[in-house]
DRENZA-395217 format. One record per residue (C-alpha): x, z, y; residue in three letters; chain. Coordinates in pm, 1 decimal, padded with zeros to 6 digits. Layout:
N
X	Z	Y	Ala	A
...
! end
This chain:
185
-01301.7	-01211.5	00802.0	Met	A
-01375.4	-01117.4	00457.7	Ser	A
-01221.6	-00790.6	00265.8	Leu	A
-01182.2	-00951.1	-00072.5	Arg	A
-01314.4	-00718.9	-00324.1	Asn	A
-01359.5	-00431.0	-00058.2	Phe	A
-01755.6	-00411.7	-00007.9	His	A
-01897.5	-00077.1	-00034.4	Val	A
-02244.8	-00250.7	-00067.5	Asn	A
-02459.5	-00543.6	00036.5	Gly	A
-02577.3	-00384.6	00357.1	Asn	A
-02200.1	-00305.3	00480.3	Val	A
-02048.8	-00591.3	00665.4	Thr	A
-01658.9	-00689.2	00701.6	Asp	A
-01685.3	-00605.1	01070.4	Glu	A
-01830.7	-00262.6	00982.6	Glu	A
-01542.1	-00174.8	00738.5	Leu	A
-01267.5	-00313.9	00985.2	Leu	A
-01408.3	-00104.2	01254.6	Ser	A
-01388.7	00206.1	01051.9	Arg	A
-01028.0	00131.5	00976.5	Ser	A
-00931.3	00077.3	01325.3	Ser	A
-01006.6	00408.4	01423.3	Gly	A
-00770.1	00547.8	01172.0	Phe	A
-00509.7	00303.7	01224.7	Ile	A
-00502.5	00380.3	01605.5	Glu	A
-00458.0	00743.4	01503.4	Thr	A
-00185.3	00657.2	01249.9	Leu	A
-00001.1	00474.9	01519.0	Val	A
-00030.5	00760.8	01776.4	Ala	A
00109.9	01005.7	01509.6	Ser	A
00420.0	00788.6	01438.5	Phe	A
00491.6	00736.8	01792.7	Arg	A
00480.7	01098.5	01845.1	Gln	A
00698.5	01167.3	01548.4	Ala	A
00948.0	00910.5	01685.7	Ala	A
00936.2	01071.6	02032.7	Ala	A
01020.6	01398.7	01858.7	Asn	A
01325.3	01246.2	01674.4	Gly	A
01158.3	01258.7	01323.0	Ser	A
01233.8	00903.6	01239.5	Phe	A
01371.1	00577.2	01397.4	Ser	A
01228.1	00230.5	01417.4	Phe	A
01560.3	00066.9	01393.9	Gly	A
01713.1	-00109.3	01090.3	Pro	A
01635.3	00109.3	00785.4	Leu	A
01887.2	00205.7	00501.0	Thr	A
01687.7	00315.1	00209.2	Leu	A
01871.6	00476.3	-00087.9	Lys	A
01758.4	00359.6	-00432.1	Asp	A
01581.5	00661.0	-00517.6	Pro	A
01370.6	00630.6	-00194.8	Asp	A
01283.1	00275.6	-00259.7	Leu	A
01185.8	00335.7	-00613.8	Asn	A
00966.5	00624.6	-00532.3	Arg	A
00783.9	00408.3	-00261.8	Val	A
00761.9	00126.3	-00507.5	His	A
00613.0	00340.6	-00760.8	Ser	A
00362.0	00496.5	-00516.4	Val	A
00257.5	00139.6	-00422.1	Val	A
00223.9	00015.8	-00781.6	Thr	A
00042.0	00330.5	-00865.7	Glu	A
-00252.0	00238.6	-00598.5	Ile	A
-00209.9	-00140.9	-00640.1	Asp	A
-00289.5	-00108.2	-01017.2	Ser	A
-00598.2	00101.0	-00993.6	Arg	A
-00934.8	-00049.7	-00980.0	Arg	A
-01033.8	00249.0	-00769.9	Leu	A
-00842.2	00091.0	-00480.1	Phe	A
-00940.9	-00287.2	-00514.2	Phe	A
-01252.1	-00338.7	-00703.8	Ala	A
-01544.9	-00143.9	-00539.5	Cys	A
-01899.6	-00188.2	-00497.5	Gly	A
-02267.3	-00039.4	-00586.8	Asp	A
-02135.9	-00044.1	-00951.6	Asp	A
-01881.7	00239.2	-00892.8	Glu	A
-01935.8	00514.9	-01166.4	Ile	A
-01840.0	00837.1	-00987.3	Pro	A
-01700.4	00989.5	-01319.6	His	A
-01456.4	00712.8	-01370.1	Tyr	A
-01362.9	00697.3	-01000.5	Ala	A
-01292.3	01074.7	-00987.7	Met	A
-01078.6	01067.6	-01300.6	Arg	A
-00878.7	00777.0	-01144.3	Ser	A
-00851.0	00968.3	-00806.1	Leu	A
-00706.5	01272.9	-00990.3	Tyr	A
-00461.8	01071.8	-01197.4	Glu	A
-00329.2	00872.8	-00898.4	Val	A
-00302.0	01186.4	-00684.4	Arg	A
-00116.8	01378.3	-00934.9	Asn	A
00116.2	01065.6	-01002.9	Ser	A
00208.3	01036.3	-00650.6	Ile	A
00265.5	01400.1	-00610.2	Arg	A
00517.1	01370.4	-00867.2	Glu	A
00679.3	01068.9	-00705.5	His	A
00707.3	01248.6	-00363.0	Ala	A
00899.4	01549.5	-00498.6	Lys	A
01271.1	01580.7	-00418.3	Gly	A
01474.3	01522.9	-00093.6	Val	A
01420.2	01188.0	00091.3	Trp	A
01680.3	00989.6	00284.4	Ala	A
01399.3	00813.6	00476.3	Asn	A
01180.5	01058.1	00638.3	Pro	A
00927.0	00793.5	00775.6	Ser	A
00869.1	00674.0	00424.9	Cys	A
00846.6	01035.8	00311.1	Glu	A
00580.5	01103.2	00607.9	Leu	A
00373.7	00802.9	00477.8	Leu	A
00370.9	00910.7	00105.9	Val	A
00278.0	01264.7	00223.6	Gln	A
-00017.5	01105.4	00415.3	Glu	A
-00128.1	00907.9	00133.0	Ile	A
-00119.6	01226.2	-00089.3	Ser	A
-00297.3	01418.5	00176.1	His	A
-00591.6	01131.9	00212.3	Thr	A
-00616.5	01155.5	-00164.8	Leu	A
-00664.8	01527.3	-00166.6	Ser	A
-00909.4	01508.4	00106.2	Glu	A
-01115.8	01254.8	-00061.3	Ala	A
-01109.3	01491.5	-00386.8	Cys	A
-01238.2	01782.4	-00183.8	Thr	A
-01509.7	01598.0	-00020.2	Ala	A
-01627.9	01406.1	-00334.2	Ala	A
-01612.0	01728.7	-00511.8	Glu	A
-01853.7	01884.6	-00275.1	Lys	A
-02100.4	01636.6	-00347.3	Leu	A
-02074.8	01702.3	-00715.3	Gly	A
-01736.6	01482.8	-00800.8	Gly	A
-01774.2	01356.5	-01137.1	Glu	A
-02125.4	01485.8	-01195.4	Gln	A
-02278.8	01253.3	-00926.3	Val	A
-02484.8	00976.6	-01075.5	His	A
-02562.9	00637.1	-00939.1	Met	A
-02925.3	00692.5	-00877.8	Gly	A
-02872.0	01045.1	-00699.9	Ser	A
-02894.6	01108.8	-00338.1	Lys	A
-02533.2	01184.6	-00328.9	Glu	A
-02428.5	00866.1	-00468.8	Phe	A
-02439.0	00691.8	-00113.8	Glu	A
-02222.0	00970.0	00041.1	Pro	A
-01995.9	00941.3	-00255.9	Phe	A
-01935.9	00576.6	-00234.0	Ile	A
-01867.5	00637.3	00153.7	Asp	A
-01593.3	00897.2	00080.0	Ile	A
-01433.8	00663.0	-00164.5	Ile	A
-01454.2	00363.6	00072.2	Ala	A
-01300.3	00567.7	00367.9	Asn	A
-01028.9	00686.6	00142.1	Met	A
-00952.9	00326.7	00039.1	Arg	A
-00918.2	00194.4	00394.3	Leu	A
-00694.9	00493.7	00506.4	Lys	A
-00479.9	00449.8	00177.2	Val	A
-00441.8	00077.3	00230.2	Trp	A
-00357.6	00129.6	00596.1	Ala	A
-00086.2	00355.2	00487.8	Leu	A
00038.1	00103.2	00229.7	Val	A
00039.5	-00169.4	00500.3	Ala	A
00258.3	00051.4	00713.6	Ala	A
00485.2	00089.6	00419.5	Leu	A
00491.8	-00276.4	00379.1	Lys	A
00571.5	-00316.7	00759.2	Thr	A
00850.6	-00087.3	00745.1	Lys	A
01009.4	-00209.4	00433.5	Leu	A
00923.5	-00595.1	00440.9	Gly	A
00883.5	-00803.6	00130.8	Ser	A
01022.0	-00532.1	-00108.1	Val	A
00676.2	-00389.5	-00114.6	Ile	A
00414.9	-00660.0	-00189.3	Asn	A
00101.8	-00520.5	-00339.7	Pro	A
-00129.9	-00779.0	-00465.3	Arg	A
-00447.9	-00603.3	-00369.7	Asn	A
-00375.9	-00503.9	-00031.3	Leu	A
-00669.3	-00639.4	00196.7	Pro	A
-00506.0	-00903.3	00449.1	Gln	A
-00711.8	-00797.2	00715.5	Glu	A
-00582.3	-00444.2	00705.5	Ile	A
-00223.3	-00574.6	00678.2	Asn	A
-00256.2	-00774.1	00983.1	Val	A
-00398.5	-00501.6	01196.5	Gln	A
-00118.4	-00267.0	01097.0	Val	A
00130.7	-00541.8	01165.5	Glu	A
-00034.7	-00580.7	01525.1	Lys	A
00028.4	-00216.0	01600.4	His	A
00397.1	-00271.4	01548.5	Asp	A
00486.6	00045.6	01357.3	Leu	A
! end
């Protein structure tokens, strides 16, 4: 298996990246099962109102169109990665505002926003935009960004699974999509 454009560096194998994502996906599935058990949302046929669908589409497009989420590697420049991370986080916060007709989509978008905020905080603790490619903080920075990408793509795959072909991100790693579909959210 190959995660197209999803390598952190030449030393990280596809299996290592997928093993990182599988733990998160299992936690995600457990959270949704708990939410369903508490009546927070149903797994039955979804009836989305246009505003919800438009918001979800905007969130997914925001992620899918940013290099930060699909073209990564040792050439990642922290200054530009952080700038893009701040922009996408703020944009998704704006899209998430208001009342949602579909609580499960709202929950997934909130989790994406939370994941982005956690990545911002962790990267800022290392120096954020001030981290340089040759510094000792560079590898931990890249690790934070890689883990954030895995979580965000798993959440996008969950949205795709819930909504079907309406959500069709071009850069969603197929292996993550397959793993999420296997868990039958």
